[in-house]
KELO-918529 format. One line per 8 residues: number of its first residue (from 1); for each residue x, z, y of C-alpha. Coordinates in steps of 0.1 Angstrom, whole numbers, always signed. Layout:
BEGIN
NUM) X:Z:Y; ...;
This chain:
BEGIN
1) -601:+838:+72; -618:+865:+93; -616:+869:+132; -590:+892:+144; -602:+930:+149; -574:+933:+175; -577:+901:+197; -556:+921:+228;
9) -527:+929:+203; -519:+896:+191; -484:+887:+191; -472:+869:+221; -499:+881:+244; -479:+894:+274; -490:+926:+294; -494:+921:+330;
17) -490:+885:+330; -451:+888:+320; -434:+852:+315; -433:+839:+279; -401:+843:+260; -381:+812:+257; -375:+816:+219; -362:+779:+216;
25) -337:+786:+241; -323:+816:+223; -297:+815:+197; -309:+824:+159; -291:+858:+162; -308:+867:+195; -341:+858:+184; -339:+878:+152;
33) -325:+911:+174; -356:+908:+200; -379:+907:+171; -363:+937:+152; -361:+914:+120; -332:+902:+97; -322:+871:+78; -338:+886:+48;
41) -372:+893:+65; -390:+926:+73; -400:+952:+49; -435:+954:+34; -441:+987:+55; -428:+972:+86; -448:+940:+80; -481:+963:+75;
49) -476:+984:+105; -470:+952:+128; -501:+939:+113; -521:+970:+121; -509:+969:+157; -508:+934:+165; -537:+917:+145; -541:+891:+115;
57) -526:+855:+122; -560:+836:+130; -573:+820:+163; -596:+845:+186; -627:+831:+188; -655:+842:+214; -687:+851:+204; -711:+817:+200;
65) -742:+813:+218; -773:+826:+197; -796:+803:+185; -821:+816:+205; -800:+806:+237; -793:+774:+226; -832:+767:+220; -840:+779:+257;
73) -811:+756:+271; -830:+727:+256; -863:+738:+270; -853:+750:+305; -854:+715:+321; -880:+702:+348; -891:+673:+324; -898:+695:+294;
81) -916:+720:+315; -934:+691:+331; -946:+681:+294; -952:+719:+285; -977:+719:+314; -991:+688:+302; -998:+699:+268; -1015:+731:+280;
89) -1036:+712:+307; -1050:+692:+279; -1058:+721:+258; -1073:+736:+289; -1097:+708:+290; -1108:+711:+256; -1085:+683:+243; -1066:+701:+215;
97) -1057:+670:+197; -1042:+656:+229; -1022:+687:+236; -1007:+688:+202; -997:+654:+207; -977:+662:+238; -963:+694:+223; -950:+673:+194;
105) -932:+653:+219; -914:+686:+234; -907:+699:+200; -891:+667:+189; -866:+666:+221; -860:+703:+215; -848:+699:+180; -828:+669:+187;
113) -807:+688:+212; -807:+721:+198; -790:+702:+164; -765:+684:+186; -754:+714:+205; -750:+733:+177; -726:+710:+161; -705:+707:+188;
121) -701:+744:+189; -682:+740:+157; -650:+725:+177; -631:+757:+181; -636:+767:+146; -621:+735:+130; -588:+750:+147; -587:+773:+119;
129) -585:+747:+94; -551:+739:+107; -536:+770:+93; -527:+771:+58; -543:+797:+37; -507:+810:+21; -470:+810:+30; -437:+819:+16;
137) -421:+847:+32; -391:+868:+25; -401:+905:+22; -378:+934:+13; -353:+902:+8; -375:+888:-20; -396:+855:-16; -431:+860:-18;
145) -465:+843:-13; -487:+860:+12; -520:+850:+31; -510:+831:+63; -533:+855:+80; -511:+887:+72; -479:+872:+89; -465:+888:+116;
153) -437:+882:+143; -404:+888:+126; -416:+875:+93; -389:+850:+77; -408:+820:+63; -394:+794:+40; -405:+758:+44; -404:+726:+25;
161) -417:+689:+26; -455:+689:+25; -459:+727:+38; -481:+730:+67; -465:+754:+93; -485:+785:+91; -474:+800:+126; -449:+791:+156;
169) -414:+795:+141; -376:+797:+151; -355:+778:+130; -326:+800:+113; -315:+773:+88; -325:+736:+82; -316:+707:+64; -331:+673:+70;
177) -360:+691:+83; -386:+667:+102; -420:+676:+113; -451:+657:+122; -465:+668:+152; -482:+642:+167; -515:+663:+167; -498:+686:+194;
185) -473:+664:+211; -486:+625:+208; -452:+616:+193; -456:+584:+172; -428:+595:+148; -418:+629:+132; -397:+652:+153; -363:+662:+137;
193) -357:+697:+141; -324:+718:+142; -313:+753:+148; -293:+752:+179; -309:+762:+212; -323:+737:+236; -330:+742:+275; -350:+767:+286;
201) -371:+742:+305; -377:+716:+276; -410:+702:+273; -430:+711:+243; -421:+679:+223; -383:+686:+231; -381:+720:+217; -361:+708:+186;
209) -354:+745:+175; -390:+754:+169; -418:+745:+146; -455:+749:+158; -486:+763:+138; -505:+736:+123; -478:+709:+120; -466:+693:+87;
217) -433:+691:+74; -424:+656:+62; -390:+663:+51; -364:+686:+43; -360:+724:+42; -359:+753:+65; -357:+786:+69; -375:+802:+100;
225) -386:+834:+118; -423:+837:+130; -420:+840:+171; -458:+839:+173; -490:+841:+155; -529:+838:+164; -538:+833:+197; -503:+836:+212;
233) -492:+801:+193; -498:+768:+206; -528:+761:+186; -543:+794:+201; -534:+785:+236; -552:+752:+228; -582:+770:+214; -583:+793:+251;
241) -582:+760:+268; -612:+747:+252; -629:+775:+258; -622:+770:+295; -631:+732:+294; -670:+729:+307; -695:+708:+291; -706:+686:+317;
249) -740:+672:+320; -742:+634:+321; -753:+612:+348; -785:+604:+330; -793:+639:+323; -789:+648:+359; -809:+622:+373; -837:+627:+346;
257) -838:+660:+359; -837:+653:+394; -865:+625:+385; -886:+653:+367; -883:+681:+395; -895:+650:+420; -925:+645:+396; -932:+681:+393;
265) -930:+689:+430; -953:+656:+436; -978:+664:+410; -981:+699:+426; -987:+687:+460; -1011:+659:+450; -1033:+680:+428; -1035:+707:+458;
273) -1045:+679:+481; -1070:+666:+457; -1084:+701:+449; -1091:+707:+487; -1107:+671:+489; -1129:+678:+460; -1142:+710:+475; -1146:+694:+511;
281) -1169:+666:+496; -1190:+692:+478; -1175:+697:+443; -1183:+729:+427; -1151:+748:+425; -1146:+744:+389; -1152:+707:+389; -1126:+706:+419;
289) -1100:+722:+397; -1110:+699:+369; -1103:+670:+389; -1069:+685:+399; -1062:+690:+363; -1071:+654:+354; -1048:+643:+380; -1019:+661:+366;
297) -1028:+646:+333; -1027:+614:+346; -995:+613:+370; -973:+630:+340; -954:+606:+321; -961:+623:+287; -941:+594:+267; -910:+593:+289;
305) -888:+616:+269; -898:+602:+238; -888:+566:+255; -854:+580:+267; -849:+595:+233; -858:+563:+210; -836:+542:+234; -807:+561:+233;
313) -810:+562:+193; -813:+526:+192; -781:+528:+215; -764:+548:+190; -774:+524:+161; -759:+493:+179; -728:+514:+190; -723:+524:+150;
321) -724:+489:+141; -696:+480:+162; -676:+510:+150; -684:+535:+175; -704:+568:+162; -721:+589:+187; -724:+624:+184; -746:+636:+212;
329) -774:+611:+221; -767:+611:+262; -731:+601:+255; -745:+566:+249; -756:+564:+287; -726:+582:+300; -702:+552:+284; -721:+528:+305;
337) -713:+551:+340; -674:+555:+329; -654:+546:+361; -619:+558:+344; -607:+556:+307; -579:+582:+301; -563:+570:+269; -537:+580:+244;
345) -513:+556:+235; -503:+561:+198; -527:+545:+174; -551:+537:+203; -533:+511:+223; -505:+508:+198; -508:+499:+161; -490:+532:+152;
353) -465:+513:+133; -428:+512:+143; -417:+474:+149; -381:+460:+153; -382:+435:+179; -349:+433:+193; -312:+428:+176; -280:+426:+190;
361) -244:+419:+177; -216:+408:+194; -228:+373:+191; -256:+380:+214; -292:+389:+215; -320:+379:+187; -358:+387:+186; -379:+392:+157;
369) -417:+385:+159; -446:+398:+142; -457:+436:+146; -466:+464:+124; -461:+471:+86; -460:+435:+75; -432:+412:+66; -444:+380:+85;
377) -424:+372:+115; -395:+350:+125; -360:+354:+139; -357:+339:+173; -324:+331:+197; -331:+320:+232; -368:+319:+219; -362:+293:+192;
385) -363:+303:+153; -331:+305:+136; -331:+285:+106; -303:+300:+86; -296:+334:+85; -261:+341:+109; -238:+363:+91; -238:+388:+121;
393) -273:+393:+117; -271:+396:+77; -244:+424:+83; -267:+441:+107; -298:+441:+87; -280:+448:+54; -268:+481:+69; -303:+488:+77;
401) -313:+481:+42; -288:+505:+27; -283:+532:+48; -320:+540:+43; -342:+564:+24; -375:+546:+28; -391:+520:+2; -415:+492:+2;
409) -443:+485:-22; -470:+455:-23; -503:+475:-27; -533:+450:-32; -520:+422:-13; -508:+444:+13; -473:+461:+20; -470:+498:+17;
417) -442:+519:+30; -429:+555:+17; -407:+575:+39; -399:+578:+75; -419:+551:+98; -382:+544:+116; -367:+536:+85; -395:+515:+73;
425) -394:+492:+103; -360:+484:+94; -368:+472:+57; -396:+452:+73; -373:+435:+97; -348:+425:+67; -379:+411:+48; -391:+388:+83;
433) -354:+374:+82; -352:+368:+45; -330:+392:+35; -352:+412:+11; -350:+448:+1; -346:+452:-37; -320:+426:-42; -294:+440:-17;
441) -296:+474:-32; -293:+463:-66; -263:+441:-56; -249:+472:-35; -257:+503:-55; -255:+536:-37; -227:+558:-47; -231:+588:-24;
449) -249:+597:+12; -247:+621:+40; -285:+623:+49; -295:+623:+85; -297:+659:+101; -309:+661:+136; -277:+682:+143; -255:+653:+136;
457) -279:+624:+149; -264:+600:+119; -267:+591:+84; -241:+578:+62; -244:+560:+25; -213:+546:+3; -222:+516:-20; -201:+497:-41;
465) -191:+460:-27; -186:+445:-61; -149:+451:-66; -135:+476:-89; -117:+497:-64; -134:+490:-32; -166:+507:-15; -185:+504:+18;
473) -195:+529:+39; -226:+522:+61; -231:+544:+93; -267:+547:+110; -278:+568:+139; -279:+574:+177; -258:+548:+196; -237:+575:+215;
481) -230:+592:+180; -221:+561:+161; -198:+547:+191; -177:+578:+189; -168:+568:+152; -156:+533:+159; -122:+525:+161; -103:+513:+195;
489) -105:+482:+212; -141:+482:+214; -161:+474:+249; -178:+504:+248; -194:+497:+285; -207:+466:+271; -224:+483:+244; -237:+511:+264;
497) -252:+486:+289; -271:+468:+261; -284:+502:+248; -296:+512:+284; -313:+475:+288; -332:+481:+253; -344:+513:+266; -355:+502:+296;
505) -379:+479:+275; -392:+512:+259; -373:+505:+225; -359:+533:+203; -324:+520:+198; -302:+528:+164; -266:+515:+161; -252:+503:+129;
513) -213:+507:+117; -195:+495:+86; -162:+505:+73; -144:+498:+40; -129:+524:+18; -113:+534:-14; -141:+537:-39; -150:+574:-47;
521) -180:+590:-62; -185:+615:-31; -183:+615:+5; -161:+639:+27; -169:+649:+59; -135:+634:+73; -148:+601:+59; -172:+596:+87;
529) -151:+608:+115; -136:+576:+127; -125:+538:+116; -160:+525:+117; -165:+487:+131; -198:+485:+150; -220:+460:+137; -247:+460:+162;
537) -279:+476:+175; -318:+473:+165; -344:+481:+189; -379:+492:+176; -413:+503:+193; -446:+508:+184; -462:+477:+195; -493:+473:+216;
545) -525:+461:+196; -531:+426:+204; -570:+430:+212; -560:+461:+234; -543:+438:+262; -577:+419:+261; -597:+449:+265; -577:+463:+294;
553) -583:+432:+312; -621:+435:+304; -619:+471:+319; -603:+459:+350; -629:+432:+355; -657:+458:+349; -642:+480:+377; -628:+505:+352;
561) -595:+521:+357; -572:+529:+327; -549:+553:+326; -525:+562:+297; -517:+601:+291; -494:+605:+263; -469:+631:+248; -443:+603:+240;
569) -416:+595:+262; -418:+581:+299; -396:+549:+292; -416:+541:+261; -451:+548:+279; -439:+527:+307; -429:+498:+287; -463:+498:+267;
577) -481:+500:+299; -464:+471:+312; -472:+447:+283; -509:+458:+286; -512:+455:+322; -518:+493:+330; -486:+501:+344; -474:+487:+377;
585) -434:+493:+387; -448:+499:+421; -460:+534:+412; -436:+548:+387; -451:+569:+358; -452:+606:+357; -439:+635:+331; -456:+668:+326;
593) -432:+688:+340; -433:+669:+375; -471:+674:+372; -466:+709:+367; -448:+713:+399; -475:+696:+421; -501:+714:+444; -537:+702:+441;
601) -534:+678:+471; -502:+660:+457; -521:+661:+423; -549:+641:+438; -528:+617:+452; -510:+611:+419; -541:+603:+398; -552:+580:+424;
609) -519:+559:+426; -504:+566:+390; -519:+553:+358; -492:+562:+332; -485:+601:+324; -460:+610:+298; -446:+641:+280; -479:+657:+287;
617) -490:+694:+273; -527:+703:+267; -530:+718:+301; -516:+687:+317; -541:+664:+304; -570:+690:+313; -559:+693:+348; -557:+653:+352;
625) -592:+650:+340; -603:+680:+363; -585:+661:+390; -603:+626:+386; -637:+644:+380; -631:+663:+415; -629:+628:+431; -663:+618:+416;
633) -653:+598:+387; -670:+594:+353; -642:+602:+331; -638:+588:+295; -607:+605:+275; -595:+594:+241; -573:+612:+218; -564:+622:+183;
641) -545:+653:+182; -552:+689:+183; -534:+688:+218; -562:+664:+232; -592:+686:+223; -596:+705:+256; -593:+674:+276; -619:+656:+252;
649) -643:+686:+257; -637:+687:+295; -643:+649:+298; -675:+633:+307; -674:+612:+277; -648:+626:+249; -634:+596:+226; -616:+609:+191;
657) -600:+589:+166; -621:+587:+132; -590:+578:+111; -559:+595:+127; -579:+620:+146; -580:+654:+135; -611:+675:+127; -605:+695:+160;
665) -605:+661:+181; -634:+649:+164; -657:+680:+166; -650:+682:+205; -657:+646:+211; -689:+628:+220; -676:+598:+204; -657:+589:+172;
673) -641:+556:+169; -640:+545:+130; -613:+521:+137; -592:+536:+161; -592:+507:+183; -593:+509:+224; -613:+474:+221; -640:+495:+205;
681) -641:+517:+236; -645:+486:+256; -674:+474:+235; -689:+508:+233; -692:+508:+276; -706:+473:+272; -733:+491:+250; -736:+518:+273;
689) -743:+494:+303; -771:+478:+281; -787:+511:+271; -789:+521:+306; -801:+489:+320; -828:+491:+294; -836:+528:+301; -842:+518:+337;
697) -865:+489:+328; -885:+514:+308; -889:+538:+337; -899:+507:+361; -923:+500:+334; -937:+536:+327; -938:+551:+364; -962:+525:+379;
705) -989:+532:+351; -986:+569:+360; -989:+563:+398; -1016:+537:+393; -1035:+561:+374; -1031:+588:+399; -1043:+567:+427; -1076:+557:+405;
713) -1084:+592:+405; -1076:+601:+440; -1094:+571:+453; -1125:+582:+433; -1126:+614:+443; -1123:+607:+479; -1148:+576:+482; -1168:+575:+448;
721) -1202:+592:+454; -1210:+621:+435; -1234:+620:+404; -1263:+642:+405; -1279:+656:+374; -1304:+685:+371; -1295:+697:+405; -1259:+696:+400;
729) -1234:+676:+420; -1204:+662:+395; -1174:+641:+402; -1180:+605:+393; -1146:+596:+377; -1134:+563:+366; -1117:+575:+334; -1116:+607:+311;
737) -1087:+629:+309; -1085:+618:+271; -1085:+581:+284; -1057:+590:+304; -1037:+603:+275; -1043:+573:+257; -1032:+551:+282; -999:+575:+290;
745) -991:+583:+249; -1003:+553:+234; -1005:+521:+252; -975:+528:+276; -950:+541:+246; -963:+509:+224; -951:+486:+249; -923:+505:+265;
753) -903:+506:+233; -895:+471:+231; -874:+472:+262; -849:+495:+245; -841:+463:+223; -836:+441:+254; -803:+418:+251; -777:+427:+276;
761) -779:+411:+313; -756:+383:+322; -724:+397:+339; -730:+432:+325; -691:+437:+322; -683:+418:+354; -699:+442:+378; -687:+477:+388;
769) -698:+510:+374; -728:+524:+390; -720:+554:+413; -723:+586:+394; -747:+601:+420; -767:+567:+424; -805:+574:+417; -818:+565:+385;
777) -844:+543:+405; -830:+521:+432; -851:+514:+463; -863:+480:+452; -876:+497:+418; -893:+524:+436; -910:+498:+461; -920:+478:+431;
785) -935:+509:+417; -957:+513:+445; -968:+477:+446; -979:+475:+408; -997:+506:+412; -1018:+497:+440; -1023:+464:+422; -1035:+482:+391;
793) -1055:+508:+407; -1073:+481:+428; -1080:+459:+396; -1093:+490:+376; -1113:+506:+402; -1130:+473:+412; -1139:+463:+375; -1150:+500:+370;
801) -1176:+496:+398; -1184:+461:+388; -1194:+469:+355; -1211:+500:+366; -1232:+484:+389; -1237:+452:+366; -1252:+477:+339; -1277:+493:+366;
809) -1262:+526:+368; -1269:+548:+395; -1250:+575:+410; -1279:+598:+407; -1282:+598:+372; -1259:+574:+354; -1264:+571:+315; -1236:+580:+289;
817) -1236:+544:+279; -1234:+530:+311; -1203:+552:+321; -1186:+546:+287; -1188:+509:+291; -1174:+508:+328; -1145:+533:+321; -1137:+511:+286;
825) -1135:+484:+313; -1110:+505:+336; -1088:+513:+308; -1089:+478:+296; -1078:+466:+329; -1049:+487:+330; -1037:+479:+296; -1040:+443:+307;
833) -1019:+450:+334; -994:+467:+315; -990:+441:+291; -983:+410:+318; -961:+437:+335; -939:+441:+304; -927:+407:+306; -916:+411:+344;
841) -898:+442:+332; -875:+424:+309; -851:+417:+337; -858:+433:+370; -840:+409:+392; -843:+375:+374; -867:+353:+358; -877:+357:+321;
849) -865:+325:+315; -831:+337:+321; -832:+362:+294; -850:+340:+270; -887:+341:+264; -879:+346:+228; -846:+368:+227; -864:+399:+222;
857) -892:+395:+195; -899:+433:+194; -922:+425:+226; -942:+403:+206; -946:+431:+181; -954:+456:+206; -981:+433:+226; -998:+428:+190;
865) -997:+464:+180; -1012:+474:+213; -1040:+446:+211; -1049:+461:+175; -1051:+497:+188; -1071:+489:+221; -1096:+468:+198; -1098:+501:+176;
873) -1103:+521:+210; -1132:+501:+219; -1148:+492:+186; -1141:+519:+160; -1165:+547:+158; -1140:+574:+155; -1120:+563:+187; -1153:+559:+208;
881) -1164:+597:+198; -1128:+609:+205; -1119:+590:+236; -1154:+580:+251; -1153:+545:+248; -1178:+517:+242; -1176:+482:+229; -1173:+453:+253;
889) -1184:+419:+253; -1159:+390:+251; -1166:+379:+287; -1159:+416:+299; -1127:+418:+279; -1117:+380:+296; -1124:+396:+330; -1103:+425:+328;
897) -1073:+403:+311; -1078:+378:+342; -1074:+407:+366; -1045:+422:+348; -1026:+386:+353; -1025:+387:+390; -995:+410:+384; -975:+378:+374;
905) -976:+359:+407; -977:+389:+432; -942:+404:+416; -928:+371:+406; -932:+362:+444; -916:+395:+451; -888:+388:+427; -882:+354:+444;
913) -882:+366:+482; -857:+394:+472; -837:+368:+459; -836:+346:+485; -828:+378:+508; -796:+385:+487; -786:+352:+489; -786:+347:+527;
921) -769:+381:+530; -740:+369:+507; -737:+337:+529; -735:+357:+559; -710:+380:+545; -687:+348:+534; -689:+336:+568;
C-alpha cells in the first residue's frame, strides 16, 4: 500500500484539538447517523468522494533519514574523528599502509552502525503489515471485495472467523464474535464483542462494542461500520507514539564518547606542549611538527573501536546461545547496566496457557495441580490427593466437558488444543481428574446448543442422558448470570462470597449449572431462563512460569527492580505479582486510568513505590518508561504486541518476544527472546555484565600502552640529546611512527581480544548495577594506568639507551643499524610488558588464581600469536624494511623479557594493598 497523499485529512484527525468521538458509547443508530451512513453501507460515489477528501486507509509515515544522514551519524563521534585524524597523520608521515589500516577500522565500525540503524528504521513500516490487503464491504447494499486502503469512515464491513480487522469498527450486528486483541491490549484471552454501547470512560480493553484495526477475529461473525482509518486508528496512534519515542544512546556509547573527547583534548594539549619543547630545544620547526604528529600516533588507541566491536560481537554470540538475539551491538552492554526491568505479564512471566486451579462445590474447596496445556496434575482437598473422584466434582467437571466447543488432540507426544483457551482449560482440568473428554461426550451426545454470546454471557447445551425421554441441559457462564437462572432455596450470598474470594486470587471464575428436561431436538429461549441447579465454580488463571519466580529473585539479588506492566485486569496482575514476588500489598497496583489522572510529581512517586500496573494503553507504558528514565534509571522493557512498540523503542533496551511477538515489536526492540521467557532476560543481563567487565579489562589493558608510548616520546624530546648529521640537528626518538602503529594495531589488539572471552567474575549477579553516569574507567583503573605506563616507559627508555650505548652509538653520528637495534629493543620491551600485564588484567581486583590460570585458553593463543608476529617483526626482511626493525640476540631478548616481567610484582603489590584497605574499610563500617 502507498503512503497517504492527504495525511492531514485522514478520518479521525480532529481540527483544533477537538476531543475524539466516543464511538463505543454511542448506540449503532447514532453512529450511523453521525457518519452519514446506513446499514446497507455507502454508495460507490460517496465512498470515492470520502477517499479523495480524507485519504487512504494506510499509516502515515514520516520521511526516513537519508542514507547519507545515517552514514554521517556513524562518523560524527569523538572516537571516530580521533581515528580519522590518526589515519590522516599516518599518511602525512608517508606511511600510507599504516594510514589505510586505521582507515579500515573506521570503515568497519561505520558499516556496522549504518546497517543496524537502517534495520531499526523498519519498525514503523512493519505496522503496515498489520492491515489486511482486502476487505469485504457493503457498497450500494451489495457485498464486494475492496482493497483495505480504500476503506473510508461510514463503510459497512462484514467480518468472519479468521479475518483481520481492516480499520477501527463499531459493531452493528454480531453473533458469538470474539477478537484476539493481545497485540493491542495485552489480554491473554480473546475478547468477546457485542453491539451494546459501553461506558464512555471505558479502557481500551473494555470497549467491547469496537473492533480495532490489525486485530484478528477468532470466532463468530459481525457486521460493523468503519469509524476511523489510517492514522486515526489505534494502530495509527501507536505509530505516532513510536515516532515520538527517542532512540537513546547507551551508557557505553556515552562513556566511550566522553573518553574519546578526553583523549582528543589530551592529545591536542600534549602535542602542542611537545611542539613547543622541541622548538625550545633547537629542533627545526618541521622536525618539531613531526614529533608532535608522532606523539598523536602513539597516544591514539587505534585498535580500541575494533576491540570494543569484537567484544560486543562475542557477547552477541554468547547471548544467542542463551536464546537472546541482539539486534543492536551496544545493547549487549546496556543489559549489564539495567536498573529496572518493565515486563509484560502474558507469555513472559506467565505461560499464556489458561489453567484451572481451583474448584468449588457445595461440599467445599478443591485444588488442581499442574500448569499449562497438559493433563498432568492431581485433584487435592485440604492439600491431600483425592483418591476417588467425588460425585460433586465429577458433575462439575462433566459440565465443563459437555458445555464446551474446544477439543484436545495428542500431537507428537504432547497435547494440542483447538478452540477458546478458556474452554481448553476446562478440558485439561477434566483430564487431570481422570474424567476424560471423548468418553463422556460419546455417552452424552449433544442434541442442541445456544452458543456463547457476549451480550448474554452464557452458553447452554442439551444432551441425551441415556434414557429414552429425558435430557440434561448444562449451563456455563459468568457467575451472576448463572445464579439468576438457578432455583430458589440457594444460598446466593455464600456463592458470591466464594466468587469474590477467587477473584481476589486473580482467578477468572465460571459458574456451572444443570437441569433435567424432557428430551427435545431444539432449545428454546425460555428453556434457559430458570430452574437450574448450581453445580459449582471453576477458577482459572494464566499461571506464572516456574523459572520466572527464581529469575525475579535473581533480579532482586542483582539490585534490579522488576515492574509488571500489562493490559490485563488489575486483580489478575496483582495475584500473579504476589506469586512472583513482584507485588507488595503495601503498595497496591495502579491502572492506566489512574495514571492518566496523575501529574508528573505524583507519577514520579508512583513509579518509585508501585511495581504492578494494569489496564495500560500504549501511552501509559511510554509515560512510565520516561518517568523511570527521568529518575536516572536504565530501563529494559519487554513486550510482544503492537501496543508495546513505542515503549520498546523508548526504553534503553527493548526486549521483544520471538515466538508470540508481532513483527512491529521485534523491529522496535534491541533484543529478541527466542523462547519468550523472562528467565532468558536475566541470563542476558548476566551476560551483559560480563561483557562490560571484559570491556573495562580491555580498556585497562590498552590505555597504559598508549600513555606509556606518549611518555617515551615526551621524555625523549625533553631530555635526549639531538643527533647531528651533515650539520642538521634532528630528534633522536626511541621509536619510529610505524613502530608505534605496530604496537597499537598489532600487539595491543592481538593481546586485548582474548580478554573478551574471560569468564564472568564471581558474584556478578550479587552486586548492584553500576550507576548509569559512572565513568567507564574507575579511579583505581586510572591510577593503575599511570603506574603501568611509567613502568613501561622507564623500562623501554632504559633498554633503548643501554642498547644504544652498548653498540657504540653516538648522538653525533648514530648508524642506522645501531638505531634500529636500539629501537627494536624498546619495542620488544613494551611488548614484553604487555604480555605480562595481560595476565594481571584477567581480573582487575583479585589474583589470576581466582579466575583460574587456564579458564581462558584464548589468552595462550593470543600470546603465542604475538610471539610469532614479534619474531617476524625482528627477523623477516620485509618487516625490517617496513618497520625499521633489526634482529636481536637471544641475550637482548631475555633482557627485554626480564624488564617487562617487573610489572608482575609491582601491580600484584598494588592489588594486595588495595584489597587490605578495602577490608579495613569494611571492618570499620561493620563496627
